N, C-alpha and C positions, 0 to 999 in steps of 0.2 A: 503493499499501499504506500500509497504517497506518503502520509505521515510518520511512518519509520522511514523513508528514505531520503529526507531532506529535513533542514532545516528553516522552519517559520521566521526566517529574516529577510530585513528590506535586502541585503548584499546577497542573498542566495535569488531572492523575487527577480534582482539585476542581473544576474547570472543564466536563472532558467529563461529568463526572455531573450539574450543574449544566444542563447544557445537555441531557442526556436525560430529564431531568425536565421540563424545560420542554417540549419537544419531546411529549413522551408525551401533559403535559396538553393542547398544542395541538390534537393528532392529535383527541382524543377531543372540545376541543369545536368544531373546524370539522369533526368526523364529526356531530355532532348539529344542529348549524349544516345540512349539507348536506340531512341528512333531513328537517330541519322546512322547507327551503327547497321540498326536494320534494313534501312535501306540500301547501304550499300553491299549488305551480305546476298540480299535479294537479287544485285543485280550481275554479283560473284557467282552465285547458285546459277542464273540463266547462261550466264558466260562458261560456267564449268560444264554445263549439260550438253551445251553447241560444241563445246568443243572434245566432250568423252566423246560424243556421235561422230564425229570428225576422224577423229585420231582409230576409234575401233573399226571404221570403216578402212581407213587407209589398212591397218594393222590388217585386217579380213583381205582385203585386195593384195597386199604382200604375200601374206600365207595362199592365198588361190595362185600367184604365177609360182610360189616356190614348188607348191605341189605340182605343178603342170609340169616344171623346170623339170622335177624330179624324177617325172614320169618319162621326160625325154632324153635323161644322162643317168647317166649310172653313178652309182651314190659314190662310188669313188671319186671319181671325176669331181662332184659336186662338194665335197669334204673339201678336195686338194683346192677347187676353185676359192673357199672360203676360209683358209686355214690362215692364212696372212693377211691382216687387215691393212690397204693402203693408206686412208685417210683419218688423219687424228683428230681428235674434237677437244676443243679445251674450256670446262666450265668455270667460271666465276660467279660467283655469289653474291649478293648484297640486300639491302633493306631499304622499304621508305615504313613513315609512321603515316599509319591513317587513323584518328580518332585515339593515339595513345597504345593504337597496336602495331608491333614491329612484324607488318608482313616481307615477306623473301621475294626478292629478283633473281632471278636467273638470266644469265647472259652467256652467249657461248660462240666459242671460235671455232675454227680448223686452221688446220695447218696449211692448207692451201686454198685459196678462192675456187680452184681448177673444177667443174664439177664431175671429170672424168676421173680424179684421181677416187673417185668413191669405188671403182672396181677395181677388183687384186689380183682381174686375171686377162687371160687373154680370151678377144673372143674368137680364138679358130674354133675351140673345143669346148665350147659354150652355146645354147639358147638364147635366144630373145628374151624371153621369158624369167629368165634369171637376171637378165640387166633390167626388166621392168620390177621383180623382186626386188632386188638392190636399191634402185631407184625412188622406189615406193617409202624405202624405209628411211630413207636419206630425206625426202621430202614430207616425212611425217615429226622427224624427230625437232622441227621448233614447235609444233603443235605439242609433241608429247612434255615437252620444257613447260609450254607455257600452261596445260594443265597440270602438270606435279604443282608447278608455283600456285596455281589459281586456288587447286584444291586445301593446300597448307593453310593458303590465306583463310579458305573458308573454315577448316579447323579452327583456326587462331582467332577469328572473329565471331564465332559461336560461342568459342567460351568465352572470350570478352563481353556477350550481350549475357550470357548467363550468368558472368559475374556483376557486372551492373545492375541485373534486375534483380539480385538478392539485393544489394545495396537499396536498391530503389523501394523494395517491399520493404525492409528494414528501417529505413527513416520514415515511410509511409505508415506503416503498421505498428510499430516499436518506439522509435526515439522522438517523434513527431507528439503523438498521443499522451505518451509521457510525460512531456515537457508541457505539454496544456493542461494536464494533471495537475503536473509540483505546481506552477502555476494557478491556477482554480484553488489549489489547497490553500498555499500560502497566503494569497489574496485574502479566503477567509480567514485564517488563520488570524493575519495582521487586520484585517478589520473588525473580529470577537476582539481581539486584543486593545482597537481604540474605542470600541465602545467601553468595553468595560474599564479603562482610563476614565471617559469620559463620567460614567455613572461613579466611578469612586471621588472623580471632582468635584462634582455636584452633590455628593453625600459631604463630602467633607468642607464644602463652602454651606450646605446646610447646617453643619454643624456648628459652623463658624458664627453663622448669622442668628441660630439660635444662642449661642454662648454670647452673642453682642446683645440681643434684648435680652436675656436674662440679666449679666451686666447692668444694661443701663436700667431695669428694674429694681433692681437691687439699688443702685445709684439713687433710685428717685425716690424709693422707700426710705435711705438714710436721709434723704432730704427732708422727707416730708417730718419725719422724728425729729430731726433738727429743728424743724421750725417750731411744730408742737411744744418743745422742749421751751 
């Protein structure tokens, strides 16, 4: 109860009012942050869905070409052709801050810019389907990296949304009502103490007036006795 948690003093009342103002402002800011996070999260989810469909379609096409290439080539020739990769990919990671969430950013670069460097075999003993399969995988690489970046961003933003939601609920259902209850309790106690003080002062005033009246009556009685004598 409020009576057992706070002292009914004016200093405590001021502190609780400041706490309520701060909690109210923080509640509004966190609600705005949560809404903006939700908006950006939904945009990322839609982007992630489109990228996943594109990547899955690309991988499906590459696998289809690999199956066709394997059907037209011996397994040993296929393994030999893909044994030693020719191109190299260098991945660089960075991060950007979105609504206090550090989202990863992936960038890559290849050893050379020549598109033919993706083929690590000669074209004399391999089929065109194998070329198509390798080219499909090379083309889908940027989208795969972007998909990984977007999925990780969705995970981080979902965690931040949940954390912000808990804070908003704590402010809305615990801290703000508690501060309001404390302010109400302290105000009632201070008003009660003020009324009690006023009543005591009025009683003291009445007693003093009564004593003054009795004193005047006694003085008047003494004066009458002196005159009679």
